[in-house]
Every structure is written in C-alpha cells, then in structure tokens.
C-alpha positions in Angstrom: 0.0 0.0 0.0 2.7 2.6 0.8 4.5 2.4 -2.6 1.5 3.5 -4.8 1.0 6.5 -2.6 4.7 7.4 -2.9 4.6 7.2 -6.7 1.4 9.2 -7.0 2.8 12.1 -4.9 5.3 13.4 -7.4 2.8 13.6 -10.3 0.7 16.4 -8.9 3.7 18.4 -7.8 5.3 17.8 -11.3 2.1 19.1 -13.0 2.1 22.4 -11.1 5.1 24.0 -13.0 3.5 22.8 -16.3 0.2 24.4 -15.3 1.9 27.7 -14.2 4.0 27.9 -17.3 1.3 29.1 -19.7 0.6 32.1 -17.6 4.1 33.5 -18.0 3.9 34.3 -21.7 0.4 35.8 -21.2 1.8 38.4 -18.7 4.9 39.0 -20.8 2.7 39.7 -23.9 0.4 41.9 -22.0 2.6 45.0 -22.2 3.0 45.6 -26.0 -0.7 45.0 -27.0 -1.9 47.5 -24.4 0.6 50.1 -25.7 -0.7 49.5 -29.2 -4.2 50.0 -27.9 -3.3 53.4 -26.4 -1.8 54.4 -29.7 -4.8 53.2 -31.7 -7.1 55.4 -29.6 -5.1 58.5 -30.3 -6.4 60.8 -33.1 -4.0 60.8 -36.1 -2.9 64.4 -35.5 -1.8 63.8 -31.9 1.5 62.0 -32.5 4.4 62.5 -30.1 5.6 61.3 -26.7 4.1 64.2 -24.8 0.5 63.5 -25.9 1.0 59.8 -25.1 2.3 60.7 -21.7 -0.7 63.0 -20.9 -3.1 60.3 -22.2 -1.6 57.7 -19.9 -1.8 60.1 -17.0 -5.5 60.8 -17.6 -6.1 57.0 -17.9 -4.2 56.3 -14.7 -6.2 59.1 -12.9 -9.5 57.5 -14.1 -8.4 54.1 -13.0 -7.4 55.5 -9.6 -10.8 56.9 -9.0 -12.4 53.5 -9.5 -9.7 51.5 -7.7 -9.0 53.7 -4.6 -12.3 53.1 -2.7 -11.8 49.3 -2.9 -8.7 49.5 -0.8 -10.5 51.0 2.2 -12.6 47.8 2.6 -15.2 49.9 4.4 -19.0 49.6 3.9 -19.2 53.2 2.7 -16.6 52.5 0.0 -18.6 49.5 -1.1 -21.8 51.6 -1.3 -20.0 54.3 -3.2 -18.9 51.6 -5.8 -22.4 50.3 -6.1 -23.8 53.7 -6.6 -21.2 54.4 -9.3 
C-alpha cells in the first residue's frame, strides 16, 4: 500500500510547474498590446511622446478613481462603488 502513494505524490507536484508555465507568456505579452491599444485610440494628428504621456496620466487618474475606494474595505466605500 505505501508504494503507490509514494509514486502518486510526485505527479501532482510535477504538474504544477506545467500548469503555471502558460501564464508567464500571457503576462509578458500583456505590455505591447496595451501600448498599441493606447496608440490606436489617439487621433491621427496627436503624434508624439508628450501626448501619449498625458493620455496615460489621464487614464491612470480615471483608474485610480475607481480602484482607490476598494482599498479601504469599508462599507461606505462599497456603497460608493455600487452607486457608481
């Protein structure tokens, strides 16, 4: 009885790195497509690093407004999120 249990233990642990591996390319590929998305949203006339920088700042500010209340974990923050 003990020997089958010993042989079955390595197989789940061996499958964990294989299961985690597909996520790594997903996160590595996440950067460039998002940058292309920001450039695609820009009007054709607004080329240049400064406009991209200001666009990113405005996007980050909007994200902060939605994300910040969730960090408090208080009921008032949850009600604020539900109200929108």
